[in-house]
N, C-alpha and C positions, 0 to 999 in steps of 0.2 A: 503494499500502500505506499501511496505517497503522502507526503504531508503539506503536500498544498491545500487550501481550502478553495473550495469550491464554491461559489456562490450561486444559487439557482438565478437564470434570466427570467423578469417578469414577462409572461406572454398573455395566457388567457386567465383575467383576474375578473373578478366582481365588478370593480368600477368601471374596466375597460366595458363590460358586457352591459353596464348599464347605460354609461356614455352613448355606446354605438345604439343601444335601443331607441333611447330620447333622439338621438341623430336622425334615427332611422323614420321614426313617427312623424319628426317635423318635415324630412324631404319624401315621403310618400305622400303626407296632405299635399304639400307644395306641387309635387307632379302629378298627383290625381287633379288638380285644379288647371291645373297650366295646360295638361293634356287634353278635358274636357274643352277647355276656352279656344286654345290657339292650334292644338294637334301637334304639340312638341312636348317631349320631355326634357328632361338635361343628366347628365353624367352626374353620378354624386359620390364618387368613390375619391377623387380629388379636393371640392371642399369638404368633404367630411374628414380627410386626412389632414387639412389645414387646420380645421377647429378643433378635434382630437388632440393637436398637439398643444396648440393654445391652451386647452384647459386641462391637458396631464401634463404641462410643464409647471404646475405648480405644486405637484407632487416631486419630494426630491429622487424618490426610486423611479422613476416612469423609465421605459426602455423604446426603443424605436420599434421592438417586436408588439410591444403591448398597443402602438399608436398603429401597426398594422391590423391587428384583431379588430379595432374600432373602425376603421373605414372598410373593413372588409365586411363587418355586420351591416354597418350606412351602406355599402352598396348596393344590398338587397332591395333598398326604397325605390331603383331605377325598376329591378324586375318585379316588384309589387305592385308599382304602380302600373303595370301592362296589362291590369285587368279591365282598365279604361277603353281599351281596344275590343274588348270580348262582349262585356254588359251591354253596351250602348250598341255593338252591330247586331245582337241579339233582341233587342228592341226593336232596333227599325227593320227588322224582317218580320216582326208579329211574334217570335217565338217569346220570349220574356215578357211579362205585363206587370211586374214589380219587384220590390229587393225585400223577401223577406231574409231576415236578418239570419235564420240558421241555414238555411239553403244557400243564400250568398256567400256564409263563411264557410259552407264545408266544400263548396265550391272552389272557393279560394285556395283550402286547403289542401284539397286534393289535387288542383293544379301545381301549387309548391312542390307538394310528394313527389308527384310524377315525373317533374321539371329533377328534382334532385337524384331521384332513382336514375334517372337517362344521364345525370352529367356525370355520375362516377365512372361509369365503362368507357364513357365518351374522353374523357379526362387526359388519358395517356393518347389517345391519337391525337387530338384536338389541340393540346396544351402540351403535354412533356414532350411526347413525340413530332411535336409542328416547327417549322422552320418560321412561323408568322412572326412579321414584327411587334404586335400587341402593343399599339402605341400608348392607350389610357393606361394599362397596367404599368408599362414602362416610365409612363409620365409619374402617375401615381407613387413607384419607387421611389423616383428621384426626390420628388416631395418629401416624402420622409425621411430621405439622407439629408436633405438639403437641411430643413427643420431640426433635425436633432443637432446640428451646428448653433453656438451662440449667435452668429449674424440673422439664420433662419427662426430663430426664437423670437428674436424682434420684429419679424415680420410677420411671422403669426400671430403678434400680439395686435399689430395694425389691422392685420387682415379680420380678426375677431372682432376688434373696435368697429371696422367699416360695416361688418354683417350686423351688430345690435343696432347701429346707428342708423341702417338701410332699414330693417325690420322695423322701428320706432316710427319713422318718417313714412313709410309705408303704411303703416296702421293708422298714423294722423291724417294721412292725405285722404285713405277709406274712409274713416272717420267724416273730412268733412264733405267729401260726395254725398255720403247716406246722408247726410242733415242737408243738402242741397245747398250748400255754401259754395261747393268748389263745382267744377264741370269735370264729368268723368270720361267723354269726349267731345271731338269734335267733329259733324259732319255739314257737308255740302251738296246737294243736288244740280243737277247740269243736264242740259237738253242735248242728246245726240240723235239726228235725224228728225222722226216723226216718234222716237219714244225719251225717254228719259233715264236717267242713272242717279247713281247714288254714292258719295264716295266717302269716307269718314276713317278716323284712326281714333284711338284710345289713348287716354294719357295714364292708364295704370303705371305705376312705378313697377308692378310685378312685371309687365312685360319688357320695360324698358330693361330688367335685371334678366330677362331670359334670353333678351338680344343681346346681351353684351356675355354671356355663357356660351349661346352657341355661336356668335361669330357674324362677321361680314358677309362671307360665302353663303352661308344658309340662309341670311336675310335677304341680301340680290336676289335668291333662288327663289325665296315668299313672295317679293315683290314683283319679279318678272312672269311668277303664277297666276297672281292678283290681276296682273295688266293683261294677260291671256285670257282669263278667265271673265 
């Protein structure tokens, strides 16, 4: 036996699971709302990594492995919100007429179990033995590595402050629009030939945020699609 003392690396911890669960709840709600409103969802891994590092930084014994567990748990938010593409479709074709709680919960649970079950045998073929670049996973890993440094910690704190103040500002603006003090959208109508058309834009800060996340390329594609339609 060696006399070296080996300290266990904290990875799967109770606090990590709790933080990841809270982030998942918030991100899933945001993804469902934005998905139903504009048809877009955002990747949750990198924002979750930034938030988890900013929070776990206050614990002295935090590790990058623990941060990875938190962002892995939170990345499920993007998968969970995919139900918005299933149930509305069933309603449109007339097969689904309501949202009974236990039936809906059982359907979501069954879909999650099937997804995990199929992903286990496919992991070796599609992930472990694959030459794909996995840009999002690589980017999340780089964020975790940079955030574990002292310079990255300062950026994480600033990022968390921006997220918190952005949420407060968005909630305040939503309150003003519900009280009819501020406008939530701007719309105008004009005539083209014998008919008329209407063009409008939403002033929602949530849409500004999702536009920042999806980037300029996706935004231009959506504008082109709107013009064509």
